[in-house]
N, C-alpha and C positions, 0 to 999 in steps of 0.2 A: 301432420306434415313431419316427416321423416327427413333428418339431415344425412348427407351422405358420409361414410365413415371417415375418408380423407379430410373432410371439412371438419369433424370432431376432432380428429387428432391434431389438426393445424391449430384449433382454438386452444385444445390443452396445452399444446406445446408453447403458445403465446402466453397463456397463464402462468406455466411454470416459469418461462423466461422471465418474464415482468415479476414474480416473486422473488427470483433469485437476484434481480438487479437491484430491487429494494433494499433487501438484506445487505447486499455488498455494500450500498451506499451508506447504511446506517453505520457500519463497522468497517470502514475502509481508510488504511493507512497508506500513505505513499512515501516512497523513499525518494529523496532528491539529492543530487550531487553537484557541487559548485565546480564549475570548471571554466576558467578565463573569465571570471565575473556574471556567468550566465548559470542559473539553477536549471538542472537538467533532471527530467522525471526518470527515475530508475524503474523500481518494480512497486507494485501494489500488493498488499496483503491485507486479509480480512483479521489477522491477529498482531495485536501491539507487540507480543513477545516476538513473532515471527519478522514483523518490520524492524523491531530493534536489532535483532542478532543479523539480519541482513545488512543493516546500516553499519554496525561493528566489524563484519566481514570486509564491507567496501572501503571503510575508513582504513583499515589494516593493510589493505592490499594496495590503496592508491595514495592514502595521506591526504585526501581532498576532503574539505569540509562537508559533512552530510547531515541532511535533517530529515526526521520522520514528520509528517504533517498530516492532518485530518483534512477532509474534503473542503472545509472553510478556510484553511490555509494556517490554521493554528498549527504551531509547532510543538510537539510533543516529546521529542527526543532530538539531540545533535550532537556533533562531535567535530572538533577542529584541531588542527597541529597546535601545539602548547598546552594542551591537555590530555596527555598521554595516559595519566592514570584512569581515567573516565572509561577508556575503551579496556583498560586492562582488568578491572574489577567493576564490571556493572551491577548496580543494584537497582530494584524493583522500586 
């Protein structure tokens, strides 16, 4: 039995998409910004460094509290007003 070419392409695309989703879920960092008492999802990043840099830029622009979180909600980085030195000189 031979499968049509378009069916094979669809199956391959589904497999590729599934693998990319799994990789992203394993290493996904989400940027949240607090505004008027609510945490709003900003961006998602596969890299902790990228997420941290985005958080620093967002904090410097808006001066609103920001947090970088893992998918399970664990906060791995955060900035709030009153701690200006943290944003000025980030360390890993």
